[in-house]
Structures are given as C-alpha cells and as structure tokens.
C-alpha positions as CSV (number, residue, x, y, z in Angstrom):
1,X,-69.3,64.5,-33.3
2,X,-67.1,64.1,-36.6
3,X,-64.0,66.6,-36.1
4,X,-63.3,69.1,-38.7
5,X,-60.1,71.0,-39.9
6,X,-60.3,75.0,-40.9
7,X,-58.1,77.9,-40.7
8,X,-57.9,81.9,-39.8
9,X,-54.7,83.4,-41.7
10,X,-53.3,86.9,-39.9
11,X,-52.9,89.1,-42.4
12,X,-49.4,91.0,-42.7
13,X,-50.6,94.3,-41.8
14,X,-52.5,92.5,-38.5
15,X,-48.7,91.1,-37.9
16,X,-46.7,94.5,-38.7
17,X,-48.9,96.5,-36.0
18,X,-48.3,93.2,-33.7
19,X,-51.4,92.5,-33.2
20,X,-50.9,88.7,-33.7
21,X,-50.7,87.9,-29.9
22,X,-54.6,89.6,-29.5
23,X,-55.8,88.0,-32.1
24,X,-54.6,84.4,-31.1
25,X,-55.4,85.0,-27.5
26,X,-58.8,85.2,-28.6
27,X,-58.9,82.1,-30.8
28,X,-57.4,80.5,-28.1
29,X,-59.6,81.2,-25.2
30,X,-63.1,81.6,-27.0
31,X,-63.8,78.2,-28.2
32,X,-63.0,74.0,-28.0
33,X,-61.3,74.1,-31.3
34,X,-57.8,73.1,-30.9
35,X,-55.1,74.8,-32.4
36,X,-53.1,72.1,-34.6
37,X,-50.4,73.5,-36.8
38,X,-49.1,76.8,-37.4
39,X,-46.8,78.3,-40.2
40,X,-45.2,81.6,-40.9
41,X,-45.8,82.1,-44.8
42,X,-45.0,84.4,-47.1
43,X,-47.1,83.9,-50.1
44,X,-45.7,84.4,-53.7
45,X,-47.4,85.7,-56.8
46,X,-48.6,82.3,-58.3
47,X,-50.5,81.2,-54.8
48,X,-52.0,84.8,-54.1
49,X,-53.4,84.3,-57.9
50,X,-54.4,81.2,-56.9
51,X,-56.1,82.2,-53.5
52,X,-57.9,85.1,-55.2
53,X,-59.4,82.8,-58.2
54,X,-61.1,80.2,-55.5
55,X,-62.7,83.6,-53.2
56,X,-64.2,84.4,-56.2
57,X,-65.3,81.4,-57.9
58,X,-66.2,79.5,-54.9
59,X,-70.1,80.0,-53.1
60,X,-68.7,80.6,-49.2
61,X,-72.2,82.1,-48.2
62,X,-71.7,85.4,-48.6
63,X,-72.5,87.9,-51.5
64,X,-70.7,88.9,-54.6
65,X,-69.6,91.9,-53.3
66,X,-67.9,90.6,-49.9
67,X,-66.4,88.3,-52.1
68,X,-65.5,91.0,-54.2
69,X,-63.6,92.9,-51.7
70,X,-61.5,89.7,-50.0
71,X,-60.5,88.5,-53.8
72,X,-59.1,92.3,-54.4
73,X,-57.7,92.6,-50.8
74,X,-55.9,89.2,-51.1
75,X,-54.4,90.3,-54.6
76,X,-53.1,93.8,-53.3
77,X,-52.0,93.1,-49.7
78,X,-50.8,89.8,-49.3
79,X,-49.0,89.8,-53.0
80,X,-44.9,90.5,-53.1
81,X,-44.2,93.7,-53.7
82,X,-41.1,95.7,-54.5
83,X,-39.5,92.7,-55.1
84,X,-40.2,91.0,-51.4
85,X,-43.0,88.5,-50.2
86,X,-44.7,89.8,-46.9
87,X,-45.4,87.7,-43.8
88,X,-48.8,85.7,-43.0
89,X,-49.7,83.7,-40.2
90,X,-51.4,80.4,-40.7
91,X,-53.5,78.6,-38.2
92,X,-55.0,75.7,-38.4
93,X,-57.7,74.5,-36.0
94,X,-59.4,70.7,-35.5
95,X,-62.6,70.3,-34.2
96,X,-66.4,70.0,-34.1
97,X,-68.0,71.9,-36.9
98,X,-64.2,74.5,-36.9
99,X,-64.8,76.6,-39.9
100,X,-68.4,77.7,-38.1
101,X,-66.6,78.2,-34.5
102,X,-63.9,80.6,-36.1
103,X,-66.2,82.0,-38.6
104,X,-68.1,83.6,-35.3
105,X,-64.7,84.4,-33.3
106,X,-63.7,86.3,-36.3
107,X,-66.9,87.8,-37.2
108,X,-68.4,89.0,-40.2
109,X,-67.1,91.5,-42.6
110,X,-70.2,93.5,-43.1
111,X,-69.0,95.9,-46.0
112,X,-73.0,97.5,-45.8
113,X,-72.7,97.9,-42.0
114,X,-71.3,101.7,-41.6
115,X,-72.5,102.5,-38.6
116,X,-69.4,102.6,-36.2
117,X,-72.4,102.3,-33.0
118,X,-72.9,99.0,-33.9
119,X,-69.7,97.9,-33.4
120,X,-68.9,95.9,-30.0
121,X,-65.5,94.6,-29.7
122,X,-67.3,91.2,-29.0
123,X,-64.9,89.5,-32.4
124,X,-61.8,89.8,-33.6
125,X,-62.7,92.0,-36.6
126,X,-64.6,94.4,-34.5
127,X,-61.5,95.2,-32.8
128,X,-58.8,94.8,-35.0
129,X,-60.3,95.0,-38.9
130,X,-61.0,98.5,-40.5
131,X,-63.6,99.5,-43.5
132,X,-64.0,103.1,-44.1
133,X,-66.7,104.5,-46.4
134,X,-66.7,107.1,-48.7
135,X,-69.3,110.1,-46.9
136,X,-70.3,110.6,-50.6
137,X,-70.5,107.1,-51.9
138,X,-72.0,104.6,-49.4
139,X,-70.7,101.7,-52.2
140,X,-67.3,103.2,-52.3
141,X,-64.7,101.3,-49.9
142,X,-61.8,103.4,-49.6
143,X,-60.1,101.4,-47.2
144,X,-60.7,98.1,-46.1
145,X,-58.8,96.1,-43.6
146,X,-60.1,92.8,-42.5
147,X,-57.9,91.8,-40.1
148,X,-58.0,88.0,-40.5
149,X,-59.2,85.8,-43.4
150,X,-61.3,82.9,-42.8
151,X,-63.6,80.9,-44.3
152,X,-67.4,80.6,-43.8
153,X,-68.1,77.1,-44.8
154,X,-66.4,73.9,-44.5
155,X,-66.2,73.0,-48.4
156,X,-65.0,76.4,-49.1
157,X,-62.6,76.0,-46.1
158,X,-61.4,72.0,-47.7
159,X,-60.7,73.8,-50.8
160,X,-58.9,76.4,-49.6
161,X,-56.8,74.0,-47.4
162,X,-56.0,71.4,-50.3
163,X,-54.3,75.2,-52.4
164,X,-52.3,75.4,-48.8
165,X,-51.2,72.0,-48.6
166,X,-50.1,71.8,-52.1
167,X,-48.3,75.0,-51.8
168,X,-46.8,74.5,-48.7
169,X,-44.4,71.0,-49.5
170,X,-42.4,73.8,-51.4
171,X,-41.7,76.7,-48.8
172,X,-39.5,77.1,-45.8
173,X,-40.6,76.9,-42.4
174,X,-38.5,80.5,-41.8
175,X,-39.3,83.5,-43.7
176,X,-36.6,85.3,-45.2
177,X,-37.6,88.5,-46.6
178,X,-36.0,91.9,-44.9
179,X,-32.7,93.7,-45.8
180,X,-31.0,94.5,-42.3
181,X,-29.1,98.2,-42.1
182,X,-26.7,96.6,-39.6
183,X,-27.0,93.2,-40.3
184,X,-23.9,92.4,-38.2
185,X,-26.4,93.1,-35.1
186,X,-28.8,90.9,-36.5
187,X,-29.9,87.8,-34.1
188,X,-32.1,84.8,-34.0
189,X,-33.6,83.8,-30.8
190,X,-35.4,80.5,-30.0
191,X,-38.7,80.7,-28.0
192,X,-40.9,78.3,-26.6
193,X,-44.2,78.2,-25.1
194,X,-44.1,75.8,-23.2
195,X,-46.7,72.9,-22.3
196,X,-48.4,74.3,-19.4
197,X,-49.8,77.3,-21.3
198,X,-51.9,74.9,-23.2
199,X,-53.5,72.4,-20.7
200,X,-56.9,74.1,-21.1
201,X,-58.2,76.8,-23.5
202,X,-56.9,80.3,-22.4
203,X,-55.3,83.5,-23.9
204,X,-51.8,83.2,-22.4
205,X,-50.1,81.9,-25.3
206,X,-51.4,85.2,-27.1
207,X,-50.5,87.5,-24.3
208,X,-46.9,85.9,-23.9
209,X,-46.6,86.7,-28.1
210,X,-48.2,90.2,-26.8
211,X,-46.0,91.1,-24.6
212,X,-42.9,89.6,-26.6
213,X,-44.1,92.3,-29.2
214,X,-42.4,95.1,-27.4
215,X,-39.3,93.9,-28.1
216,X,-39.9,95.3,-31.7
217,X,-38.5,92.1,-32.9
218,X,-39.9,90.2,-35.8
219,X,-41.2,86.8,-35.9
220,X,-40.2,84.4,-38.7
221,X,-40.9,81.2,-37.9
222,X,-43.7,79.6,-36.0
223,X,-45.0,76.2,-35.3
224,X,-47.1,74.1,-32.9
225,X,-45.0,70.9,-31.4
226,X,-44.9,67.9,-29.3
227,X,-41.7,67.3,-27.9
228,X,-40.2,63.7,-28.3
229,X,-38.6,62.6,-25.2
230,X,-35.5,61.9,-27.0
231,X,-35.9,65.8,-28.2
232,X,-36.0,66.9,-24.7
233,X,-33.6,64.6,-23.5
234,X,-30.5,66.4,-26.3
235,X,-32.8,70.0,-25.9
236,X,-31.9,69.8,-22.0
237,X,-28.6,67.6,-21.8
238,X,-26.6,70.2,-20.6
239,X,-29.1,71.2,-17.5
240,X,-28.5,67.6,-16.2
241,X,-24.7,68.0,-15.8
242,X,-25.8,71.5,-14.0
243,X,-28.6,69.8,-11.3
244,X,-26.2,67.4,-10.2
245,X,-23.8,69.9,-9.6
246,X,-25.6,72.1,-7.6
247,X,-28.8,70.0,-6.6
248,X,-26.5,67.4,-5.1
249,X,-24.8,69.0,-2.2
250,X,-27.8,71.5,-1.5
251,X,-30.0,68.0,-1.1
252,X,-27.4,66.3,0.5
253,X,-26.6,69.3,3.2
254,X,-30.4,69.5,4.0
255,X,-30.6,65.7,4.5
256,X,-27.8,65.9,7.1
257,X,-29.2,68.3,9.0
258,X,-32.4,66.6,8.9
259,X,-30.7,63.2,10.6
260,X,-28.8,65.3,12.9
261,X,-32.0,66.7,14.2
262,X,-34.0,63.7,14.2
263,X,-31.3,61.7,16.0
264,X,-30.1,64.2,18.0
265,X,-26.1,63.7,16.8
266,X,-23.3,65.0,14.9
267,X,-22.3,63.6,11.5
268,X,-19.0,64.0,10.0
269,X,-18.5,65.9,6.8
270,X,-17.7,62.9,5.4
271,X,-21.5,61.4,5.5
272,X,-22.5,64.8,3.8
273,X,-20.2,64.1,0.8
274,X,-21.8,60.2,0.4
275,X,-25.3,61.9,1.0
276,X,-24.1,64.1,-2.2
277,X,-22.8,61.4,-4.0
278,X,-26.0,59.1,-3.6
279,X,-29.0,60.3,-2.6
280,X,-27.9,63.8,-3.9
281,X,-27.5,62.7,-7.3
282,X,-30.5,60.6,-8.0
283,X,-32.2,63.7,-6.8
284,X,-30.8,65.9,-9.4
285,X,-31.7,62.9,-11.9
286,X,-35.1,63.0,-10.6
287,X,-35.5,66.6,-11.2
288,X,-33.9,66.2,-14.6
289,X,-36.2,63.7,-15.6
290,X,-39.5,65.8,-14.5
291,X,-38.2,68.5,-16.6
292,X,-38.2,65.9,-19.2
293,X,-41.8,64.7,-18.6
294,X,-43.1,68.6,-18.2
295,X,-41.8,69.0,-22.0
296,X,-42.4,65.7,-23.5
297,X,-45.3,64.4,-21.3
298,X,-43.2,60.7,-20.4
299,X,-40.5,60.5,-18.1
300,X,-37.2,58.9,-20.0
301,X,-37.1,56.2,-17.2
302,X,-40.3,54.6,-18.1
303,X,-40.1,55.4,-21.8
304,X,-39.9,52.0,-24.1
305,X,-36.6,52.3,-26.3
306,X,-39.2,52.1,-29.7
307,X,-41.2,55.2,-28.8
308,X,-38.3,57.4,-27.9
309,X,-38.9,59.7,-31.2
310,X,-42.0,58.9,-31.0
311,X,-44.2,62.6,-30.7
312,X,-44.6,63.7,-27.0
313,X,-48.6,63.6,-25.3
314,X,-48.3,67.6,-24.2
315,X,-48.0,70.6,-26.8
316,X,-45.9,73.8,-27.1
317,X,-45.5,76.3,-29.5
318,X,-42.3,77.0,-31.2
319,X,-41.0,80.6,-32.1
320,X,-38.1,82.3,-33.7
321,X,-38.0,85.8,-33.3
322,X,-35.4,87.7,-35.3
323,X,-33.8,91.5,-35.0
324,X,-30.9,93.6,-33.5
325,X,-29.8,92.0,-30.3
326,X,-32.8,89.9,-30.4
327,X,-31.6,87.4,-27.6
328,X,-30.6,89.7,-24.8
329,X,-34.3,91.7,-26.0
330,X,-36.2,88.3,-25.5
331,X,-34.6,87.5,-22.1
332,X,-35.1,90.9,-20.5
333,X,-39.3,90.6,-21.4
334,X,-38.6,86.6,-20.3
335,X,-37.2,87.3,-16.8
336,X,-34.8,84.9,-14.6
337,X,-35.4,81.5,-15.0
338,X,-37.1,81.6,-11.2
339,X,-40.2,83.2,-11.2
340,X,-40.5,84.9,-7.9
341,X,-36.5,86.8,-8.7
342,X,-38.2,88.0,-11.7
343,X,-39.1,91.9,-11.9
344,X,-42.6,92.9,-12.3
345,X,-43.9,93.2,-16.0
346,X,-41.8,90.7,-17.1
347,X,-43.1,87.3,-18.3
348,X,-42.1,84.9,-16.1
349,X,-43.5,87.3,-13.5
350,X,-46.8,87.4,-14.6
351,X,-47.6,83.7,-15.4
352,X,-44.8,81.4,-14.0
353,X,-44.7,79.2,-11.2
354,X,-41.7,78.1,-10.0
355,X,-38.0,77.1,-12.0
356,X,-39.7,74.5,-14.2
357,X,-43.2,75.3,-14.9
358,X,-41.8,79.1,-15.6
359,X,-44.0,79.9,-19.1
360,X,-41.8,79.6,-21.5
361,X,-37.9,79.5,-22.8
362,X,-35.9,81.6,-24.5
363,X,-32.1,81.2,-26.0
364,X,-29.6,82.5,-24.0
365,X,-26.8,82.7,-27.3
366,X,-27.2,82.5,-30.8
367,X,-24.8,79.4,-30.2
368,X,-27.4,78.0,-28.5
369,X,-30.3,79.5,-30.5
370,X,-29.1,77.7,-33.4
371,X,-28.4,73.9,-31.7
372,X,-31.7,74.1,-30.1
373,X,-33.1,75.1,-33.6
374,X,-32.0,71.6,-35.0
375,X,-33.3,69.4,-32.2
376,X,-36.6,70.8,-32.6
377,X,-35.8,70.2,-36.4
378,X,-37.2,74.1,-36.9
379,X,-37.4,73.9,-40.7
380,X,-39.4,71.2,-40.8
381,X,-43.3,71.9,-40.0
382,X,-46.3,69.6,-40.1
383,X,-49.2,72.0,-41.3
384,X,-49.3,70.5,-44.7
385,X,-48.9,66.8,-43.4
386,X,-52.2,67.9,-41.2
387,X,-54.0,69.2,-43.9
388,X,-53.5,66.5,-46.8
389,X,-54.2,63.7,-44.2
390,X,-57.6,65.9,-43.3
391,X,-58.4,66.0,-46.8
392,X,-57.8,62.2,-47.7
393,X,-59.9,61.5,-44.5
394,X,-63.2,63.4,-46.0
395,X,-62.5,63.0,-50.0
C-alpha cells in the first residue's frame, strides 16, 4: 500500500510542562508509522495567521465548532507574545494511512464531551489535553489545551505540510527565544539518542527525553538523523587513539596469559609488548570499527569511498539542551559510559547494555558540544525537504 506523510505538532504548553517525552513515547510505541523528521520551531505571526486560516477554511472531517476552537487556539497560543516566539515541536511521520493512525493516537477533541468519566487515558489527549466548560453555559468553553495538533484527513495534512515546507526554508534549526538572568552560566549540550533505541516500535526514546526533563533544561533543537560513515569517523575520531592506548595493553596481557596457560610456558615481557603492538592494536581498531558501524550501519573498512558521506542505514535523534550548567546536568542524568557502573535512576543504568550500546551520548564539555554540532550539521534539518519531496510525489 502507498505510504503517506502526516505530522503531529506538540504545543508550547506541552513542551513547557515537560510532557514532550510522554507524548513521543505514545506516538512511537503504539503505531507502525515511522518518525522520519523532527524540528523544534518557533512560529512567527505570519505563519500563525496562515495556519489558523487553513484550519478554518478546510473541511477536516470535524464540526465547524471544533475547527474554530482549534484556529482560535493557534492564534492565541502559537503566536509570539511580548515580542517572544514560543517553541513547538514538529514531528513528521510516514506510513500507510499515517494521517488516520496519528489522529487515532492523538485522540478526538470532542468539545461536546463534558463528562470526565468518559475519559480513559487511552489516547494522548485523554492524558494531556484539557477542556473546561462553564457550569452555567454548556457551550461556553473556559479553557482549552489540546496538547498536540494533528489533521484528521490526508487532504488537510497535505495542505498543512505545504505551509510548513514553505515556511521552514528560512527558519533556523536552533530556537533562540530566551534571555537568561545569568548568561555566563548558560551552556548547550548535544545529546544523541542512539540507534539501538530505534530498531523497533518502542517508548524508549520518549522515556529517555522524559528522564532528561528532570534537569529543567530547555530543548532548543531537534533533528532525526542518519549518521554517515564519514560523520561517525569524525565524531568518534578521538576515541580511536584512546582505544589503542587502553585496549591494546589489556588485550596483550590477556593473550599472553592465555598462551602461557595453554602451552604451559612462561613468556617474556617482550612478547607481551609485541602482542600489544600487533594484535592488540588490531583489536582496538576493530572495536572502533564496531562503534562506527553501530552509529552509521556500516563498517568503514567495507564502505566504498563514494558512499562515505551517504546517510547511514540506522537512525538516531539529536537534541540540543540549553540552560545553566547544561553539560553536567545532562551527564548526571545520563550516567557513566559503562551501564554496569551507572547509579540507579540514570538513563544508562535503565536502558544501557554495554559501553557501546549505552543508549545515548552527551557532550562532555562546551567545546565538545560545539565540535559535535558541527560534525552532525545541527543547523541543517531535512524536514522541509522531506515534505517537499512527498508533496511532489502526490501532486
């Protein structure tokens, strides 16, 4: 069956309340549609006006009352206020009947449903949305927060995607909308939710983001990324030297002990040194190749030169966190590289398997964060291109 594209927009209130991880966990674990793009956006007034206008003008299979409710919400809550734009998270999904499946996962708005006993928590809006009706006037909605926005019909989704694709061309991938009282303490940390979390439909990526939310830091940039072999080589380049220094002697010592036990003879220290400089180095290089393969899907030694810069075959999510002492706060929640040595309650202790398959990466310094952002081209985001390519295909 033909795949289609649709989106979920996580509202500024949901982001501010650190519910982003919970929403994402539901979306990723309860459907076979694939997350193919994500971007933190901060709508300007023109975009808000155009978006609200589309909601009012298109039949999305809902009532006029619901359409007006949504359009008014967009105008009041997505628009800039006091000169500041507000963050929303755009999530793009692809799959068979993507629009229909996302609509079911997000849940209906039902402005006419007033009985709290009818709420079950089955969908995202049951859990995170609010709709308060005046007790005097049953038609007077005093408070409305939908938590997420998503179209019900594919024709509506296509029209909205066209608007997003056009607007995103001139938008930065990092949202800068905050003035901090102590700017000298503010840092940015790069986090990668690694490929092992994306092998199958799972709530893990959302749960990891939810655990990071305890830092109180703000997410200012997001992208779904397929790391190329060249990027992985650059990103982890310094690790290769470290692996040679640490692993080669360990391998040589164990190899010497094994040979001595097997042949019942004593080997000289020179043999151990020779083992370290030969097979020990090869072992360390092999471990480095495994890291690159884990992050890109391909071993560099078997990757054709002309494919080094091609997008990898495995997916990750890159997030940029911002706030005071961001580097240390993120690493405290993440835990040490070895999950077996990580304290309880940390992400790596909860989800990591070993020093390589350890769920997530986080920058170890502000300098590293800047370098890593450059390697993964954090200021580039493929969301607009994904939407444009899809719209060309269906037009």
